[in-house]
KOLTI-428201 format. One line per field, with one value per residue (C-alpha): y, z negated, x. Coordinates in pm, 1 decimal. Layout:
<recs>
py = [Y/...]
pz = [Z/...]
px = [X/...]
</recs>
This chain:
<recs>
py = [9383.8/9417.8/9062.5/9045.5/8968.5/8938.5/8616.2/8350.4/8398.1/8147.5/8347.4/8027.8/7848.3/8036.1/8208.6/8162.8/8534.1/8625.5/8538.3/8705.6/9011.8/9001.6/8999.3/9296.1/9498.8/9514.9/9509.2/9247.9/8961.5/8783.8/8611.3/8273.8/8420.3/8619.4/8332.4/8109.0/8403.7/8454.2/8068.9/8099.6/8390.1/8179.8/7888.1/8163.4/8464.8/8629.3/8518.5/8879.6/9047.2/8766.3/8838.9/9201.0/9144.4/8912.1/9211.4/9489.7/9228.7/9172.3/9613.0/9572.0/9333.6/9496.9/9821.9/9695.5/9487.9/9805.0/10052.1/9873.4/9582.1/9737.2/9498.5/9686.6/9409.1/9168.4/8870.5/8802.6/8475.7/8340.0/8747.1/8733.8/9020.7/9399.2/9550.1/9840.2/9905.0/9677.6/9571.4/9756.7/10059.8/10011.7/9901.3/10275.3/10458.7/10360.7/10309.3/10489.8/10265.3/9899.3/9673.6/9437.3/9101.2/8939.2/8607.1/8438.1/8123.9/8243.8/8385.6/8578.3/8732.0/8853.8/9002.9/9241.1/9248.6/9381.3/9626.1/9765.6/9786.4/9938.9/10261.3/10177.0/10190.0/9930.7/9664.5/9354.4/9111.8/8731.5/8380.6/8056.1/7820.3/7806.1/7434.0/7498.8/7693.5/7722.3/7817.1/8097.1/8200.5/8284.1/8441.9/8670.3/8740.2/8740.1/9085.9/9247.7/9364.6/9108.6/9055.9/8680.4/8785.9/9013.8/8954.0/8907.5/8969.2/8632.6/8664.6/8354.8/8553.6/8361.1/8084.1/7795.2/7606.5/7617.7/7340.2/6969.5/6934.5/7229.8/7128.1/7084.4/7376.0/7599.4/7440.9/7559.4/7838.4/7919.5/7752.4/8055.4/8326.5/8507.6/8497.7/8787.4/8736.6/8760.8/8474.9/8637.0/8374.8/8387.6/8056.5/7920.0/7715.2/7420.9/7366.8/7081.5/7264.6/7403.3/7071.3/7102.6/7490.6/7364.5/7105.7/7359.2/7563.5/7333.6/7160.3/7564.3/7586.0/7187.7/7403.6/7696.3/7704.6/7527.0/7325.1/7434.9/7294.2/7408.8/7340.1/7309.3/7601.8/7313.7/7219.8/7622.0/7662.1/7389.4/7606.2/7807.8/7565.9/7690.9/8038.3/8244.1/8354.0/8729.4/8805.8/8869.3/9206.4/9362.1/9344.5/9328.5/9424.2/9114.7/9219.0/9214.3/8870.6/8750.7/8784.4/8639.9/8354.9/8256.7/8147.3/8146.5/8233.9/8447.5/8496.8/8649.8/8493.4/8581.3/8361.0/8366.5]
pz = [228.9/-14.5/-236.0/-372.2/6.4/89.6/44.6/224.8/300.4/234.2/135.3/-24.7/336.5/565.5/886.8/1217.8/1308.8/995.0/999.4/1315.8/1195.5/928.2/1193.1/1386.5/1068.9/998.1/689.2/758.2/586.9/204.2/30.0/181.4/505.1/444.8/279.4/562.6/796.6/542.1/624.4/995.1/995.3/834.6/1058.4/1365.8/1254.3/1636.4/1601.4/1472.7/1733.1/1949.1/1827.4/1886.1/2248.6/2345.5/2261.5/2451.8/2767.8/2696.4/2670.4/3037.1/3196.8/3064.3/3231.3/3555.5/3635.3/3507.7/3706.0/4034.0/4054.6/4019.6/3759.3/3538.4/3340.2/3066.7/2909.9/2586.8/2443.2/2117.2/2042.3/1661.6/1487.8/1654.2/1593.1/1782.9/2096.1/2160.4/2517.2/2548.6/2446.1/2705.1/2948.4/2890.8/2904.8/3270.3/3358.5/3099.4/3283.1/3220.1/3012.0/2719.5/2568.8/2345.0/2233.2/1902.3/1702.7/1353.2/1205.1/997.2/1274.4/1482.5/1185.5/1083.7/1475.1/1579.6/1236.2/1387.6/1788.9/1648.4/1809.2/2089.4/2425.0/2702.7/2438.5/2263.9/2033.7/2080.2/1885.3/2076.7/2094.7/2414.9/2373.7/2496.6/2849.5/2982.0/2626.6/2665.3/3015.1/2910.0/2603.8/2756.5/3073.5/2841.4/2678.7/3011.5/3020.8/3297.9/3588.0/3727.4/4085.0/4015.4/3968.9/3609.5/3418.4/3124.1/2902.7/2708.4/2488.8/2202.1/2191.8/2404.5/2167.1/1889.3/2084.8/2136.0/2541.8/2679.0/3023.1/3139.5/2965.2/3115.4/3461.5/3396.3/3384.4/3647.5/3785.2/3673.1/3759.1/4086.0/4347.6/4290.9/3941.9/3676.2/3458.5/3169.3/2936.8/2624.5/2496.1/2253.5/2406.5/2299.8/2289.0/2252.6/2068.0/1829.3/1727.5/1393.3/1374.8/1598.0/1338.7/1061.7/1242.6/1317.6/917.0/844.9/1092.7/1021.0/661.4/830.6/973.4/1319.9/1363.6/1647.5/1973.8/2153.1/2569.1/2783.2/3084.6/3327.0/3119.0/3031.3/3369.8/3452.6/3253.1/3626.0/3844.1/4209.3/4125.6/4278.1/3994.3/3992.7/3938.7/3578.5/3591.0/3666.7/3272.5/3083.7/3144.4/3241.6/2885.6/2665.0/2912.6/2832.8/2447.9/2447.6/2595.9/2282.9/2166.0/2444.0/2801.0/2951.1/3313.1/3485.1/3830.0/4078.8/4192.1/4595.4]
px = [-1234.6/-1350.9/-1282.6/-1652.0/-1770.1/-2180.8/-2345.0/-2276.3/-1929.4/-1622.2/-1357.2/-1234.1/-1162.1/-904.1/-1106.2/-935.5/-1055.8/-969.2/-595.3/-584.2/-783.8/-457.8/-182.5/-290.0/-301.8/-709.3/-883.3/-1146.4/-965.6/-910.8/-657.4/-694.5/-683.1/-356.5/-130.4/-228.5/-85.5/209.9/249.1/241.8/427.3/754.5/697.6/672.4/821.6/748.1/381.3/306.4/449.7/291.0/-67.1/9.9/108.2/-207.0/-399.8/-164.7/-229.5/-639.8/-642.1/-406.1/-590.7/-918.7/-791.8/-693.5/-1041.2/-1226.5/-1068.3/-855.1/-1053.0/-1419.3/-1549.2/-1834.6/-1922.6/-1721.1/-1800.1/-1580.1/-1604.2/-1461.6/-1407.0/-1370.5/-1418.7/-1427.3/-1105.3/-955.8/-910.2/-1222.0/-1288.1/-1605.4/-1359.0/-1084.3/-1343.8/-1534.9/-1221.5/-1235.7/-1559.9/-1886.2/-2062.6/-1879.1/-2150.0/-1972.0/-2119.4/-1918.8/-1973.1/-1902.2/-2013.1/-1941.4/-2261.1/-2086.4/-1861.0/-2167.9/-2382.9/-2033.4/-2004.5/-2407.5/-2307.5/-2032.0/-2165.9/-2517.1/-2427.5/-2230.9/-2403.0/-2429.6/-2233.1/-2451.1/-2301.0/-2447.0/-2391.4/-2319.4/-2058.2/-1780.5/-1901.8/-2218.3/-2145.2/-2561.1/-2633.1/-2350.5/-2461.8/-2802.8/-2821.4/-2572.2/-2791.4/-3066.0/-2899.5/-3025.2/-2660.6/-2493.7/-2595.8/-2512.9/-2530.7/-2261.6/-1830.4/-1788.0/-1452.1/-1529.6/-1272.2/-1120.9/-857.7/-663.4/-961.1/-929.1/-653.0/-888.8/-1074.7/-996.6/-1084.0/-1261.7/-1176.9/-1514.2/-1678.3/-1455.0/-1508.1/-1889.0/-1783.6/-1625.9/-1916.0/-2172.1/-1968.3/-1993.7/-1800.3/-1503.2/-1556.7/-1200.7/-1070.7/-872.7/-676.3/-446.3/-305.7/-67.2/215.6/342.3/744.9/985.4/1208.6/973.9/806.5/888.0/743.7/437.8/343.5/359.5/154.6/-89.3/-143.0/-150.0/-484.0/-624.7/-685.4/-854.4/-1185.0/-1065.5/-762.5/-514.5/-401.0/-108.2/-74.3/171.7/164.6/69.5/-248.8/-303.4/-331.5/-563.2/-843.5/-856.2/-939.8/-925.8/-929.0/-630.9/-368.0/-341.4/77.5/87.6/319.6/8.9/-107.8/207.0/598.1/848.2/1000.3/710.9/627.3/949.1/848.7/481.4/625.1/796.7/484.0/216.6/84.8/-150.9/-322.2/-552.2/-763.9/-982.8/-1285.3/-1271.2]
</recs>
């Protein structure tokens, strides 16, 4: 991305979406984002691979849901900047009739996203905040792409660890999802043996557009409520899952 951005974009404060973009090898980032990312990589050298594995898990989950699970509609909340192998692209590779709605609370991300998705069929991007689940659902349904009475895949990928206490909001989303729907979550995890490195990462993100809250495995799995957890081995190899476990945890669950 050029260092002369459009008006209204703050390039002096690291942005979590642009940090993620940089770690994926994207170009939609600025010097402050790259500096923050390098500090995170210094504390957690595994973080760059972790971001790649996170993306791999997302792609495999969407591919499975659009295929074997028969899910035709996807809602990606906290989607960030469009990058390679987006949710709608993966879903369309399995089912060309699949529909996807991206949700983000960053107006700049949404403007950029709409421009990039302008010629994509059965895709929309809406601006809303995970802390307002009823508003999200209303705006998603207003696109006309999502039928609230049919199973849907809700994706909360690498987003919940940027919120202090989102359990009630995720519980509300689970209520709104039709039976047979699936919830996909990836999340940074906290480990006692890396507490010093985790604190360094917290400090970096505290100077960015959002702080970060790593959680224990038990606390991450609480987000699924009474949904039925599926075998993560269906979405990522045991070797890759083991490498990803250094930084986080990922799972998919089905609403009865």
